[in-house]
MIDOSE-1310 file (N, C-alpha, C; in nm, 2 decimals, decimal comma, always signed):
residues 237
xxxx	+1,39/+12,75/+13,91/+1,49/+12,58/+13,96/+1,37/+12,48/+13,87; +1,47/+12,43/+13,80/+1,40/+12,31/+13,74/+1,57/+12,20/+13,69; +1,60/+12,11/+13,77/+1,68/+12,09/+13,80/+1,71/+11,93/+13,76; +1,55/+11,90/+13,67/+1,54/+11,79/+13,63/+1,51/+11,75/+13,48
xxxx	+1,63/+11,57/+13,45/+1,59/+11,52/+13,31/+1,54/+11,42/+13,37; +1,44/+11,40/+13,24/+1,35/+11,27/+13,24/+1,40/+11,25/+13,09; +1,45/+11,06/+13,08/+1,49/+11,04/+12,97/+1,40/+10,86/+12,94; +1,40/+10,83/+12,81/+1,37/+10,68/+12,79/+1,39/+10,58/+12,87
xxxx	+1,33/+10,42/+12,91/+1,43/+10,40/+12,96/+1,38/+10,23/+12,96; +1,28/+10,22/+12,98/+1,17/+10,09/+12,92/+1,05/+10,13/+12,84; +0,95/+10,04/+12,79/+0,90/+10,11/+12,75/+0,79/+10,11/+12,78; +0,78/+10,08/+12,96/+0,77/+10,12/+13,06/+0,76/+10,20/+13,16
xxxx	+0,89/+10,23/+13,16/+0,98/+10,37/+13,25/+1,06/+10,47/+13,17; +1,07/+10,61/+13,26/+1,16/+10,67/+13,24/+1,25/+10,66/+13,33; +1,36/+10,70/+13,30/+1,48/+10,78/+13,38/+1,48/+10,90/+13,45; +1,46/+10,95/+13,58/+1,46/+11,04/+13,61/+1,64/+11,10/+13,72
xxxx	+1,69/+11,21/+13,61/+1,78/+11,27/+13,74/+1,79/+11,41/+13,75; +1,81/+11,44/+13,86/+1,77/+11,55/+13,96/+1,93/+11,56/+14,02; +1,95/+11,72/+14,01/+2,10/+11,79/+14,06/+2,08/+11,90/+14,14; +2,17/+11,91/+14,24/+2,20/+12,04/+14,35/+2,33/+12,03/+14,37
xxxx	+2,36/+12,15/+14,42/+2,51/+12,19/+14,43/+2,50/+12,34/+14,58; +2,61/+12,30/+14,65/+2,65/+12,38/+14,68/+2,75/+12,42/+14,75; +2,80/+12,57/+14,75/+2,97/+12,65/+14,73/+2,98/+12,72/+14,81; +3,06/+12,72/+14,92/+3,13/+12,81/+15,05/+3,03/+12,80/+15,13
xxxx	+3,01/+12,65/+15,18/+2,88/+12,61/+15,28/+2,96/+12,49/+15,36; +3,01/+12,55/+15,46/+3,02/+12,45/+15,55/+3,13/+12,47/+15,66; +3,25/+12,36/+15,67/+3,33/+12,39/+15,80/+3,46/+12,51/+15,70; +3,52/+12,51/+15,63/+3,63/+12,58/+15,57/+3,64/+12,69/+15,67
xxxx	+3,79/+12,77/+15,70/+3,73/+12,93/+15,74/+3,66/+13,01/+15,64; +3,73/+12,98/+15,52/+3,65/+13,08/+15,42/+3,54/+13,08/+15,33; +3,45/+12,96/+15,43/+3,29/+12,96/+15,38/+3,24/+13,08/+15,40; +3,16/+13,10/+15,35/+3,01/+13,20/+15,34/+2,91/+13,17/+15,46
xxxx	+2,93/+13,08/+15,43/+2,79/+13,03/+15,58/+2,85/+12,90/+15,65; +2,90/+12,96/+15,73/+2,97/+12,82/+15,85/+2,84/+12,68/+15,94; +2,87/+12,59/+15,88/+2,81/+12,49/+15,94/+2,84/+12,37/+15,91; +2,80/+12,24/+15,98/+2,88/+12,13/+15,96/+2,81/+12,07/+15,83
xxxx	+2,91/+12,00/+15,74/+2,91/+11,96/+15,63/+2,83/+11,81/+15,66; +2,79/+11,79/+15,73/+2,61/+11,70/+15,74/+2,51/+11,74/+15,71; +2,55/+11,87/+15,75/+2,40/+12,01/+15,73/+2,39/+11,98/+15,58; +2,50/+12,08/+15,55/+2,53/+12,05/+15,38/+2,49/+11,93/+15,27
xxxx	+2,48/+11,80/+15,31/+2,48/+11,73/+15,28/+2,36/+11,67/+15,26; +2,29/+11,70/+15,36/+2,14/+11,68/+15,40/+2,10/+11,76/+15,32; +2,15/+11,89/+15,31/+2,02/+12,01/+15,27/+2,02/+12,00/+15,11; +2,19/+11,95/+15,05/+2,15/+11,92/+14,92/+2,09/+11,81/+14,81
xxxx	+2,08/+11,73/+14,93/+1,98/+11,58/+14,90/+1,89/+11,63/+14,86; +1,82/+11,66/+14,99/+1,65/+11,72/+14,97/+1,61/+11,77/+14,89; +1,70/+11,88/+14,81/+1,68/+11,95/+14,76/+1,63/+11,83/+14,59; +1,76/+11,77/+14,58/+1,71/+11,72/+14,45/+1,66/+11,58/+14,48
xxxx	+1,60/+11,53/+14,62/+1,51/+11,40/+14,62/+1,36/+11,51/+14,61; +1,32/+11,64/+14,65/+1,24/+11,66/+14,62/+1,20/+11,74/+14,44; +1,33/+11,73/+14,39/+1,27/+11,75/+14,22/+1,23/+11,63/+14,18; +1,29/+11,52/+14,27/+1,28/+11,35/+14,18/+1,13/+11,39/+14,20
xxxx	+1,08/+11,35/+14,35/+0,96/+11,31/+14,35/+0,83/+11,44/+14,29; +0,89/+11,54/+14,25/+0,78/+11,63/+14,23/+0,78/+11,61/+14,09; +0,88/+11,53/+13,99/+0,86/+11,47/+13,88/+0,79/+11,32/+13,89; +0,73/+11,30/+14,03/+0,67/+11,15/+14,05/+0,74/+11,03/+13,99
xxxx	+0,89/+11,08/+14,03/+0,99/+10,95/+14,01/+0,99/+10,89/+14,16; +1,10/+10,76/+14,16/+1,08/+10,66/+14,29/+1,27/+10,69/+14,29; +1,31/+10,74/+14,40/+1,44/+10,72/+14,45/+1,51/+10,59/+14,42; +1,65/+10,59/+14,34/+1,72/+10,49/+14,32/+1,87/+10,45/+14,39
xxxx	+1,93/+10,57/+14,35/+2,08/+10,60/+14,37/+2,09/+10,76/+14,38; +2,17/+10,74/+14,47/+2,23/+10,91/+14,48/+2,40/+10,91/+14,42; +2,44/+11,02/+14,39/+2,55/+11,02/+14,40/+2,62/+11,20/+14,41; +2,75/+11,17/+14,47/+2,80/+11,31/+14,53/+2,90/+11,31/+14,47
xxxx	+2,97/+11,43/+14,41/+3,08/+11,55/+14,36/+3,14/+11,59/+14,45; +3,22/+11,53/+14,54/+3,30/+11,61/+14,63/+3,46/+11,71/+14,62; +3,42/+11,87/+14,67/+3,56/+11,91/+14,62/+3,58/+11,98/+14,73; +3,52/+11,89/+14,81/+3,57/+11,98/+15,02/+3,73/+11,91/+15,05
xxxx	+3,72/+11,79/+15,04/+3,85/+11,70/+15,14/+3,72/+11,56/+15,14; +3,86/+11,49/+15,11/+3,84/+11,33/+15,19/+3,79/+11,34/+15,33; +3,83/+11,40/+15,37/+3,75/+11,39/+15,57/+3,61/+11,42/+15,55; +3,56/+11,50/+15,40/+3,47/+11,57/+15,38/+3,33/+11,44/+15,35
xxxx	+3,41/+11,35/+15,28/+3,29/+11,25/+15,24/+3,22/+11,18/+15,31; +3,29/+11,15/+15,45/+3,17/+11,07/+15,56/+3,04/+11,15/+15,58; +3,09/+11,27/+15,63/+2,99/+11,36/+15,71/+2,87/+11,37/+15,60; +2,97/+11,44/+15,45/+2,86/+11,47/+15,36/+2,75/+11,36/+15,36
xxxx	+2,80/+11,18/+15,34/+2,72/+11,10/+15,32/+2,60/+11,07/+15,46; +2,68/+11,09/+15,56/+2,58/+11,09/+15,65/+2,45/+11,19/+15,65; +2,49/+11,35/+15,62/+2,40/+11,35/+15,59/+2,27/+11,36/+15,49; +2,30/+11,29/+15,36/+2,21/+11,19/+15,28/+2,17/+11,10/+15,32
xxxx	+2,23/+10,99/+15,39/+2,15/+10,89/+15,44/+2,04/+10,97/+15,57; +2,05/+11,05/+15,65/+1,96/+11,14/+15,75/+1,83/+11,10/+15,60; +1,88/+11,22/+15,48/+1,73/+11,24/+15,38/+1,63/+11,06/+15,34; +1,75/+10,99/+15,33/+1,71/+10,86/+15,26/+1,60/+10,83/+15,34
xxxx	+1,70/+10,79/+15,50/+1,64/+10,74/+15,58/+1,47/+10,82/+15,63; +1,42/+10,93/+15,66/+1,34/+11,00/+15,65/+1,18/+10,92/+15,57; +1,28/+10,91/+15,45/+1,20/+10,86/+15,35/+1,17/+10,70/+15,33; +1,20/+10,64/+15,42/+1,21/+10,50/+15,43/+1,33/+10,45/+15,32
xxxx	+1,39/+10,52/+15,25/+1,52/+10,43/+15,19/+1,68/+10,39/+15,19; +1,66/+10,36/+15,33/+1,79/+10,35/+15,38/+1,92/+10,29/+15,32; +1,84/+10,23/+15,25/+1,95/+10,10/+15,16/+1,95/+10,10/+15,03; +1,92/+10,23/+14,98/+1,98/+10,33/+14,84/+2,12/+10,35/+14,84
xxxx	+2,19/+10,29/+14,71/+2,35/+10,30/+14,72/+2,36/+10,47/+14,69; +2,49/+10,50/+14,74/+2,56/+10,60/+14,73/+2,70/+10,62/+14,73; +2,74/+10,67/+14,59/+2,86/+10,70/+14,49/+2,91/+10,82/+14,47; +3,02/+10,81/+14,42/+3,05/+10,93/+14,41/+3,21/+10,95/+14,39
xxxx	+3,26/+11,07/+14,36/+3,40/+11,13/+14,36/+3,42/+11,21/+14,42; +3,56/+11,21/+14,50/+3,64/+11,31/+14,57/+3,73/+11,36/+14,49; +3,77/+11,51/+14,47/+3,87/+11,57/+14,46/+3,97/+11,59/+14,55; +4,09/+11,47/+14,55/+4,20/+11,47/+14,63/+4,30/+11,50/+14,57
xxxx	+4,34/+11,55/+14,49/+4,45/+11,59/+14,40/+4,49/+11,77/+14,45; +4,39/+11,84/+14,43/+4,43/+11,96/+14,49/+4,33/+12,02/+14,60; +4,38/+12,09/+14,72/+4,31/+12,14/+14,81/+4,22/+12,25/+14,78; +4,14/+12,29/+14,82/+4,04/+12,43/+14,82/+4,05/+12,54/+14,90
xxxx	+4,04/+12,67/+14,88/+3,99/+12,70/+15,02/+3,85/+12,76/+15,07; +3,76/+12,66/+15,00/+3,63/+12,65/+15,03/+3,54/+12,55/+15,01; +3,43/+12,53/+15,07/+3,40/+12,42/+15,09/+3,26/+12,40/+14,94; +3,26/+12,27/+14,89/+3,23/+12,24/+14,71/+3,11/+12,12/+14,71
xxxx	+3,02/+12,13/+14,72/+2,97/+11,96/+14,66/+2,83/+11,95/+14,57; +2,82/+11,87/+14,46/+2,76/+11,88/+14,39/+2,69/+11,71/+14,41; +2,58/+11,74/+14,42/+2,51/+11,59/+14,43/+2,36/+11,56/+14,34; +2,38/+11,47/+14,32/+2,27/+11,40/+14,20/+2,21/+11,27/+14,23
xxxx	+2,04/+11,29/+14,20/+1,95/+11,18/+14,26/+1,91/+11,10/+14,14; +1,94/+10,96/+14,11/+1,91/+10,93/+14,06/+1,75/+10,83/+14,06; +1,64/+10,83/+13,94/+1,51/+10,73/+13,98/+1,48/+10,74/+13,83; +1,36/+10,66/+13,90/+1,28/+10,62/+13,80/+1,15/+10,59/+13,84
xxxx	+1,08/+10,64/+13,71/+0,88/+10,66/+13,70/+0,85/+10,59/+13,59; +0,71/+10,53/+13,60/+0,59/+10,53/+13,52/+0,58/+10,63/+13,49; +0,59/+10,60/+13,29/+0,51/+10,65/+13,21/+0,35/+10,66/+13,25; +0,29/+10,60/+13,31/+0,18/+10,62/+13,31/+0,18/+10,76/+13,40
xxxx	+0,28/+10,76/+13,49/+0,25/+10,88/+13,62/+0,30/+10,99/+13,53; +0,32/+11,01/+13,45/+0,34/+11,18/+13,38/+0,25/+11,25/+13,39; +0,26/+11,39/+13,43/+0,16/+11,46/+13,50/+0,11/+11,55/+13,33; -0,03/+11,58/+13,38/-0,08/+11,65/+13,27/-0,11/+11,82/+13,33
xxxx	-0,03/+11,82/+13,40/-0,02/+12,00/+13,50/-0,03/+12,06/+13,34; -0,12/+12,19/+13,31/-0,05/+12,27/+13,25/-0,09/+12,40/+13,28; -0,03/+12,42/+13,37/-0,05/+12,58/+13,45/-0,17/+12,63/+13,50; -0,24/+12,55/+13,54/-0,38/+12,63/+13,58/-0,45/+12,56/+13,72
xxxx	-0,50/+12,64/+13,79/-0,54/+12,56/+13,93/-0,52/+12,69/+14,00; -0,52/+12,60/+14,11/-0,60/+12,71/+14,30/-0,38/+12,69/+14,32; -0,33/+12,80/+14,38/-0,17/+12,79/+14,40/-0,18/+12,81/+14,55; -0,07/+12,78/+14,59/+0,02/+12,75/+14,77/+0,15/+12,78/+14,74
xxxx	+0,18/+12,85/+14,86/+0,32/+12,81/+14,86/+0,33/+12,74/+14,99; +0,42/+12,64/+15,03/+0,44/+12,57/+15,11/+0,59/+12,59/+15,20; +0,57/+12,66/+15,29/+0,74/+12,72/+15,40/+0,74/+12,83/+15,33; +0,83/+12,83/+15,39/+0,91/+13,03/+15,34/+1,05/+13,03/+15,30
xxxx	+1,12/+13,14/+15,20/+1,17/+13,12/+15,17/+1,28/+13,18/+15,26; +1,40/+13,09/+15,22/+1,50/+13,16/+15,38/+1,61/+13,09/+15,28; +1,73/+13,16/+15,32/+1,86/+13,15/+15,25/+1,97/+13,18/+15,36; +2,12/+13,13/+15,32/+2,21/+13,13/+15,42/+2,18/+13,08/+15,56
xxxx	+2,23/+13,19/+15,68/+2,21/+13,16/+15,81/+2,11/+13,11/+15,84; +1,96/+13,24/+15,78/+1,83/+13,20/+15,78/+1,82/+13,06/+15,77; +1,82/+12,98/+15,71/+1,80/+12,85/+15,67/+1,82/+12,78/+15,82; +1,96/+12,80/+15,92/+1,99/+12,73/+16,04/+1,90/+12,82/+16,13
xxxx	+1,87/+12,95/+16,15/+1,81/+13,00/+16,27/+1,66/+12,99/+16,20; +1,64/+12,94/+16,13/+1,46/+12,96/+16,13/+1,41/+12,79/+16,14; +1,43/+12,70/+16,15/+1,44/+12,59/+16,13/+1,27/+12,52/+16,09; +1,22/+12,63/+16,17/+1,05/+12,56/+16,23/+0,99/+12,63/+16,11
xxxx	+1,06/+12,71/+16,02/+0,99/+12,79/+15,86/+1,01/+12,72/+15,79; +1,10/+12,60/+15,76/+1,15/+12,54/+15,64/+1,07/+12,42/+15,63; +0,97/+12,41/+15,51/+0,91/+12,31/+15,45/+0,91/+12,16/+15,48; +0,87/+12,08/+15,57/+0,89/+11,96/+15,62/+0,90/+11,85/+15,47
xxxx	+0,99/+11,81/+15,49/+1,05/+11,66/+15,36/+0,94/+11,59/+15,36; +0,85/+11,55/+15,50/+0,78/+11,42/+15,53/+0,66/+11,48/+15,42; +0,62/+11,66/+15,45/+0,49/+11,71/+15,39/+0,52/+11,70/+15,25; +0,61/+11,72/+15,20/+0,63/+11,76/+15,06/+0,57/+11,62/+15,03
xxxx	+0,64/+11,50/+15,07/+0,59/+11,36/+14,99/+0,47/+11,29/+15,07; +0,39/+11,37/+15,16/+0,22/+11,35/+15,18/+0,18/+11,43/+15,08; +0,20/+11,52/+15,04/+0,13/+11,61/+14,92/+0,14/+11,56/+14,78; +0,30/+11,50/+14,76/+0,31/+11,44/+14,64/+0,19/+11,33/+14,62
xxxx	+0,19/+11,26/+14,70/+0,04/+11,12/+14,70/-0,07/+11,19/+14,72; -0,08/+11,32/+14,73/-0,27/+11,34/+14,79/-0,31/+11,38/+14,61; -0,46/+11,31/+14,57/-0,51/+11,34/+14,46/-0,52/+11,44/+14,44; -0,58/+11,54/+14,53/-0,59/+11,70/+14,52/-0,49/+11,76/+14,46
xxxx	-0,38/+11,72/+14,50/-0,24/+11,81/+14,43/-0,21/+11,81/+14,32; -0,26/+11,89/+14,23/-0,17/+11,83/+14,09/-0,06/+11,86/+14,04; +0,00/+11,92/+14,12/+0,17/+11,91/+14,08/+0,24/+12,01/+14,18; +0,33/+12,02/+14,20/+0,48/+12,09/+14,30/+0,57/+12,10/+14,25
xxxx	+0,61/+12,20/+14,29/+0,79/+12,22/+14,23/+0,77/+12,30/+14,35; +0,96/+12,26/+14,35/+1,02/+12,32/+14,48/+1,08/+12,49/+14,39; +1,10/+12,53/+14,51/+1,12/+12,67/+14,48/+1,30/+12,72/+14,53; +1,36/+12,78/+14,44/+1,53/+12,78/+14,46/+1,54/+12,91/+14,46
xxxx	+1,68/+12,94/+14,41/+1,75/+13,07/+14,47/+1,71/+13,20/+14,39; +1,59/+13,18/+14,29/+1,52/+13,28/+14,22/+1,41/+13,34/+14,27; +1,40/+13,26/+14,37/+1,26/+13,32/+14,45/+1,09/+13,26/+14,41; +1,00/+13,21/+14,46/+0,86/+13,23/+14,42/+0,81/+13,24/+14,29
xxxx	+0,78/+13,38/+14,32/+0,79/+13,45/+14,22/+0,84/+13,38/+14,01; +0,96/+13,38/+14,05/+1,01/+13,36/+13,92/+1,01/+13,20/+13,88; +0,96/+13,12/+13,99/+0,98/+12,98/+13,98/+0,79/+12,94/+13,94; +0,74/+13,02/+13,97/+0,61/+12,99/+13,97/+0,57/+12,99/+13,79
xxxx	+0,61/+13,13/+13,76/+0,61/+13,21/+13,64/+0,70/+13,09/+13,52; +0,78/+13,06/+13,58/+0,84/+12,95/+13,49/+0,82/+12,81/+13,46; +0,71/+12,78/+13,62/+0,65/+12,62/+13,61/+0,52/+12,64/+13,58; +0,46/+12,79/+13,55/+0,33/+12,80/+13,50/+0,31/+12,82/+13,33
xxxx	+0,43/+12,88/+13,32/+0,45/+12,94/+13,16/+0,36/+13,07/+13,20; +0,34/+13,11/+13,30/+0,24/+13,25/+13,29/+0,32/+13,33/+13,35; +0,25/+13,50/+13,29/+0,31/+13,61/+13,35/+0,23/+13,71/+13,46; +0,19/+13,64/+13,47/+0,09/+13,70/+13,58/+0,18/+13,77/+13,73
xxxx	+0,10/+13,86/+13,72/+0,18/+13,95/+13,91/+0,05/+13,86/+13,97; +0,14/+13,82/+14,12/+0,09/+13,74/+14,24/+0,10/+13,79/+14,36; -0,02/+13,75/+14,44/-0,06/+13,84/+14,54/+0,04/+13,75/+14,69; +0,07/+13,75/+14,77/+0,14/+13,64/+14,88/+0,16/+13,72/+15,01
xxxx	+0,15/+13,69/+15,12/+0,21/+13,73/+15,24/+0,36/+13,72/+15,21; +0,39/+13,63/+15,17/+0,53/+13,62/+15,15/+0,65/+13,75/+15,08; +0,77/+13,72/+15,12/+0,84/+13,78/+15,00/+0,88/+13,68/+14,86; +0,81/+13,73/+14,77/+0,85/+13,63/+14,64/+0,97/+13,64/+14,54
xxxx	+0,98/+13,76/+14,54/+1,13/+13,78/+14,50/+1,25/+13,72/+14,57; +1,26/+13,64/+14,68/+1,36/+13,65/+14,79/+1,40/+13,49/+14,78; +1,50/+13,49/+14,71/+1,58/+13,33/+14,74/+1,52/+13,27/+14,87; +1,48/+13,14/+14,78/+1,40/+13,06/+14,92/+1,56/+12,89/+14,91
xxxx	+1,69/+12,95/+14,87/+1,79/+12,86/+14,94/+1,78/+12,72/+14,87; +1,79/+12,61/+14,97/+1,74/+12,49/+14,95/+1,67/+12,42/+14,96; +1,55/+12,49/+14,88/+1,44/+12,48/+14,85/+1,36/+12,46/+14,99; +1,38/+12,58/+15,07/+1,33/+12,56/+15,19/+1,11/+12,61/+15,24
xxxx	+1,09/+12,60/+15,04/+0,93/+12,63/+15,06/+0,95/+12,54/+14,90; +0,80/+12,56/+14,89/+0,81/+12,46/+14,75/+0,64/+12,50/+14,67; +0,60/+12,53/+14,57/+0,47/+12,53/+14,53/+0,39/+12,45/+14,49; +0,24/+12,45/+14,52/+0,14/+12,35/+14,45/+0,07/+12,38/+14,41
xxxx	-0,04/+12,27/+14,29/-0,12/+12,34/+14,29/-0,23/+12,26/+14,31; -0,37/+12,33/+14,31/-0,42/+12,19/+14,40/-0,58/+12,21/+14,35; -0,70/+12,13/+14,37/-0,86/+12,16/+14,33/-0,88/+12,26/+14,46; -0,94/+12,36/+14,39/-0,98/+12,47/+14,50/-1,12/+12,42/+14,63
xxxx	-1,15/+12,27/+14,57/-1,28/+12,16/+14,65/-1,18/+12,12/+14,74; -1,10/+12,12/+14,74/-1,02/+12,07/+14,86/-0,90/+12,12/+14,94; -0,92/+12,27/+14,91/-0,84/+12,40/+15,00/-0,84/+12,34/+15,14; -0,91/+12,32/+15,21/-0,94/+12,31/+15,34/-0,87/+12,21/+15,41
xxxx	-0,89/+12,05/+15,31/-0,81/+11,93/+15,39/-0,62/+11,96/+15,33; -0,61/+12,05/+15,22/-0,46/+12,08/+15,23/-0,40/+12,21/+15,30; -0,48/+12,30/+15,35/-0,45/+12,38/+15,49/-0,42/+12,31/+15,61; -0,56/+12,21/+15,60/-0,53/+12,14/+15,76/-0,41/+12,03/+15,76
xxxx	-0,33/+11,95/+15,66/-0,25/+11,91/+15,65/-0,12/+12,00/+15,66; -0,11/+12,14/+15,59/-0,01/+12,17/+15,54/+0,01/+12,28/+15,69; -0,10/+12,31/+15,81/-0,09/+12,42/+15,91/-0,06/+12,54/+15,81; +0,03/+12,61/+15,93/+0,12/+12,67/+15,93/+0,21/+12,70/+15,80
xxxx	+0,26/+12,59/+15,77/+0,36/+12,60/+15,62/+0,25/+12,64/+15,51; +0,11/+12,66/+15,50/+0,05/+12,70/+15,39/+0,01/+12,87/+15,35; +0,09/+12,90/+15,24/+0,04/+13,07/+15,22/-0,05/+13,03/+15,08; -0,16/+13,08/+15,09/-0,23/+13,11/+14,99/-0,16/+13,20/+14,84
xxxx	-0,11/+13,18/+14,76/-0,10/+13,30/+14,63/-0,15/+13,27/+14,49; -0,23/+13,37/+14,50/-0,31/+13,40/+14,39/-0,29/+13,49/+14,30; -0,27/+13,41/+14,17/-0,22/+13,51/+14,05/-0,36/+13,66/+14,01; -0,28/+13,77/+13,99/-0,34/+13,87/+13,96/-0,38/+13,88/+13,84
xxxx	-0,38/+14,01/+13,75/-0,37/+14,06/+13,66/-0,21/+14,04/+13,57; -0,21/+14,02/+13,49/-0,09/+14,01/+13,36/+0,00/+14,10/+13,36; +0,10/+14,09/+13,36/+0,20/+14,19/+13,34/+0,21/+14,23/+13,21; +0,22/+14,36/+13,18/+0,26/+14,40/+13,08/+0,39/+14,46/+13,02
x	+0,42/+14,42/+12,88/+0,54/+14,39/+12,82/+0,58/+14,50/+12,79
């Protein structure tokens, strides 16, 4: 999962664009997962916001591409507002478009977060350090049935601001192992108490790289959400 584009903006700043989408999840009879459109909007925004924050960006605006119905727009927007309020960003603009010419049998939402970052905040993370998974990989109805296992957004935001955390990376549908290998550009086998191949759906967990000297402090902050991730021998090709 790497749904971020970073582009030059000014001599001091860069533009951060992060996105997520949701299909066949919502209130329509043919949806694979049944839940409210507000929940769908909240989780789609959560994922894109996490991507933006992980890139050291500051969220500036949200755009939505609503393929469900005119009526769904306000509920999606309400879910987005919940995430922005949680981050103290309740006044940010939310805009977008709705497909109103043709009706669909299943729900669909695309969401983009637009942010900015200082060039001075560019990470020098090179795939080294100690690693952990924060939260548990969940997908589909598990996300609704096991909310206490989903890594909280406030925890992600706090770890983003912690100097001893070198970098963070949300985990998506390909699972922890695939996300770690793409993030670090390494091919090691991995040891963890979690299922590393399972989809993490709407970023119900995320990876952190940290300084070993501060592991105890990070464990204290993350509590039961902390799962150590240990690289082992290199996978033979």
